[in-house]
C-alpha positions, 0 to 999 in steps of 0.5 A, a space after each residue: 794721825 788724828 783729824 787734827 794732825 791731818 788738817 794741820 800737816 794739810 794746812 803746812 803742805 798746801 795753804 793756797 788749797 784749804 777749804 773754809 770749813 777746814 780751817 774753822 776746823 783746824 782753829 777749833 782744833 787748837 782751841 779757838 773759840 767761834 766769836 761771831 760772823 760779820 759779813 763774810 768774816 768769821 771771828 775766832 778767838 784764842 782765851 791764852 793768846 795775847 793780841 800781838 799772838 793773833 789771839 783774834 782770828 779772821 777767816 773769809 770763805 772765798 768761793 769754799 776756800 779759806 785765803 792762803 795769808 789766813 791759813 798762815 796766819 793761823 798756823 803762826 798762832 798754832 806755833 806759839 801755842 804748840 811752843 808753850 804746851 
């Protein structure tokens, strides 16, 4: 099991205990590209997803943790990507 697979499993099993660095790493594992940082928001974009498929992902660093709803949004987008491959 590689690092990306381990991060994906951790996100699925424990979205409430996922660090901000881990959510950024997981997004990059699935070809999300860092776009910009705006205040506390870090924006990633995926080149093939549509807007309604969470093409843009917004992550916030809250005391070193990722917000659980943002982890779930990323998991949904990853699910779409894995079904299209």
